[in-house]
C-alpha positions in Angstrom: 13.5 6.7 -15.4 15.1 6.9 -11.9 14.1 8.2 -8.5 15.8 8.9 -5.3 14.8 10.2 -1.9 16.2 13.5 -0.8 16.8 14.3 2.9 13.5 14.8 4.7 13.6 15.8 8.3 11.1 13.7 10.3 9.2 15.7 13.0 7.7 14.0 16.0 4.0 14.8 15.9 1.1 13.9 18.2 -1.2 11.4 16.6 -4.1 13.3 15.2 -7.5 11.5 15.0 -10.5 13.3 13.4 -13.9 12.4 12.2 -14.7 12.8 8.5 -17.9 12.1 6.5 -17.9 8.5 5.2 -19.9 9.4 2.0 -17.1 8.0 -0.2 -17.5 4.5 1.3 -19.4 2.3 -1.1 -20.6 -0.2 1.6 -23.5 1.5 3.5 -22.6 1.8 7.2 -24.0 3.6 10.1 -22.0 6.6 11.2 -21.2 7.1 14.9 -20.4 9.8 17.3 -16.7 10.7 17.6 -16.2 8.6 20.7 -18.1 5.6 19.2 -16.1 5.9 15.9 -12.8 5.9 17.8 -13.8 2.9 19.9 -14.9 1.1 16.7 -11.5 1.9 15.1 -9.7 0.3 18.0 -11.8 -2.8 17.5 -11.3 -2.8 13.7 -7.5 -2.3 14.1 -7.2 -5.2 16.5 -9.1 -7.5 14.1 -7.2 -6.5 11.0 -3.9 -6.9 12.8 -4.6 -10.6 13.3 -4.6 -11.2 9.5 -1.2 -12.6 8.7 -1.9 -14.8 5.6 -3.7 -13.8 2.4 -3.9 -13.9 -1.4 -5.1 -10.9 -3.3 -5.5 -9.8 -6.9 -5.7 -6.2 -8.2 -4.1 -3.5 -10.3 -1.4 -0.9 -9.7 -0.8 2.4 -11.5 2.3 4.5 -11.1 2.6 8.1 -12.4 5.1 10.9 -12.2 4.5 14.0 -14.3 3.8 12.9 -17.9 5.1 9.4 -17.4 3.1 6.5 -16.1 2.4 2.8 -16.3 0.2 0.0 -14.8 0.4 -3.6 -13.9 -1.9 -6.4 -12.8 -1.0 -7.5 -9.2 -1.2 -11.0 -7.6 0.2 -11.2 -4.1 0.5 -14.2 -1.8 1.5 -13.1 1.7 2.7 -15.0 4.8 4.8 -13.7 7.7 7.9 -15.6 6.5 7.5 -15.5 2.7 5.8 -13.6 0.0 5.3 -14.0 -3.8 4.4 -10.9 -5.8 3.5 -11.4 -9.4 3.2 -8.3 -11.7 1.9 -8.8 -15.2 2.7 -6.2 -17.8 4.3 -4.2 -15.1 4.9 -0.6 -16.2 6.1 -1.6 -19.6 8.4 -4.3 -18.4 6.6 -7.6 -19.2 6.0 -10.1 -16.3 8.0 -10.4 -13.2 7.8 -12.5 -10.1 9.3 -11.4 -6.8 9.9 -13.8 -4.0 10.6 -12.4 -0.5 11.8 -14.3 2.6 14.1 -13.8 5.6 17.2 -13.7 3.4 15.9 -10.9 1.1 14.1 -10.5 -2.2 14.7 -12.1 -5.7 13.1 -10.9 -8.9 12.8 -13.0 -12.0 11.4 -11.9 -15.3 10.4 -13.7 -18.5 13.8 -13.0 -20.1 15.6 -15.0 -17.4 17.1 -12.0 -15.6 17.5 -12.4 -11.9 17.9 -9.5 -9.5 18.6 -9.9 -5.8 18.2 -7.3 -3.1 17.0 -6.6 0.4 13.3 -5.9 -0.4 10.7 -6.2 -3.1 10.8 -2.4 -3.5 14.5 -2.5 -4.1 14.6 -5.2 -6.8 11.5 -3.8 -8.6 13.2 -0.4 -8.7 16.5 -2.0 -10.0 14.6 -3.8 -12.8 12.0 -1.2 -13.9 13.0 2.1 -12.3 9.6 2.6 -10.5 9.5 3.0 -6.7 6.6 1.1 -5.3 6.6 0.9 -1.4 5.8 -2.8 -1.1 7.7 -2.8 2.2 4.8 -0.8 3.7 1.9 -2.1 1.6 1.4 -5.3 3.7 0.1 -3.0 6.4 -1.6 -0.4 4.2 -3.4 -3.0 2.1 -5.2 -4.2 5.3 -6.1 -0.7 6.3 -3.5 -0.4 9.1 -1.1 2.3 10.0 2.5 1.0 10.1 5.2 1.9 12.6 5.8 5.7 12.7 2.5 6.6 11.0 1.2 10.1 11.8 -1.6 12.5 10.9 -4.0 9.5 11.1 -7.6 10.3 10.2 -10.5 8.1 11.0 -13.9 8.5 9.4 -17.4 8.5 10.9 -17.7 4.7 10.6 -14.4 4.0 12.5 -12.4 3.2 9.3 -8.9 4.5 8.5 -9.3 7.3 5.9 -5.8 8.8 5.5 -2.4 9.1 7.1 1.3 9.9 6.6 4.1 7.4 7.0 7.7 7.9 6.3 7.8 9.9 3.0 4.3 8.9 1.8 0.7 10.1 2.1 -1.9 7.3 2.0 -5.6 8.0 1.2 -8.2 5.3 1.4 -10.9 5.8 -1.2 -13.0 2.6 -1.0 -13.6 -0.4 1.3 -15.4 -3.7 0.5 -17.0 -6.2 2.8 -15.3 -9.6 3.0 -18.3 -11.6 4.0 -17.8 -14.4 6.4 -14.0 -13.9 6.6 -14.3 -10.8 8.7 -18.0 -10.5 9.7 -18.9 -6.8 10.2 -15.6 -5.5 8.8 -14.2 -4.6 5.4 -10.8 -4.4 3.7 -9.5 -1.7 1.4 -10.5 -1.9 -2.2 -8.9 1.3 -3.5 -6.1 3.5 -2.1 -3.8 6.3 -3.3 -0.2 6.5 -2.2 1.7 9.7 -3.0 5.3 10.8 -2.2 5.4 13.9 0.0 6.6 17.0 -1.9 10.3 17.5 -1.8 11.2 13.9 -0.7 12.0 12.5 -4.2 13.9 13.5 -7.3 12.7 11.7 -10.4 14.6 11.6 -13.7 13.9 10.1 -17.1 16.3 7.5 -18.6 17.9 10.3 -20.6 18.6 12.3 -17.5 15.7 14.8 -17.8 14.4 15.9 -14.4 10.7 15.1 -14.1 10.0 16.6 -10.7 9.2 15.3 -7.3 5.7 14.0 -7.8 5.1 10.2 -7.6 1.6 8.7 -7.2 0.8 5.0 -6.9 -2.9 3.9 -7.2 -3.7 0.5 -5.8 -7.0 -1.3 -6.7 -7.6 -4.5 -4.7 -10.3 -6.4 -6.6 -10.3 -9.7 -4.7 -9.1 -11.1 -1.4 -9.0 -14.9 -0.6 -7.2 -17.5 1.5 -7.4 -15.0 4.4 -6.1 -16.5 7.6 -5.9 -15.0 11.1 -3.5 -15.7 13.9 -4.9 -16.6 17.3 -2.8 -14.2 19.4 
């Protein structure tokens, strides 16, 4: 299976912030007025932006039309290096991706080594699935990345959905992280979908599968969270 982005004209939009019901959030939280929720969001965003080291474990599922696959995810992140382990990834066994300032290197259990500019690139070369790891470092923390638009904040001051580049991101669950971030929570489940018309996806035999690509990310456990002092 292969996929490629088609031309998608980016339109400059004014950042849209609205208030939604937080009924889907599993952790009970008081809801606020619009002004209070926006002020709380600014505080939360500042706190989350200080997280620059972490380890997490979870699962990922990728689906396009009738085809799909899943993998167990283990991700160790630091600003200058990353290690992404995927077990049983989308039918491709186990792979480890190391990322640093010089690029990304993927190694699998059969001894194959693939080098590229990013984790997304080498994973696509090896397995044919496009997973936007380049953005997930922000999205996994519940943060908009550069160029995010149509940002929606819920009644508790948490990020609920947004659009960035060719992707729509929806946050479905948050979980408290105890003493690591007192009073705050990190995402536990999010859905990432390619915008219609931005991708062309083909099976290995050349059959056109459409333009739908959905990535479900479940983050079961965070640990070794460190925050910078700036």
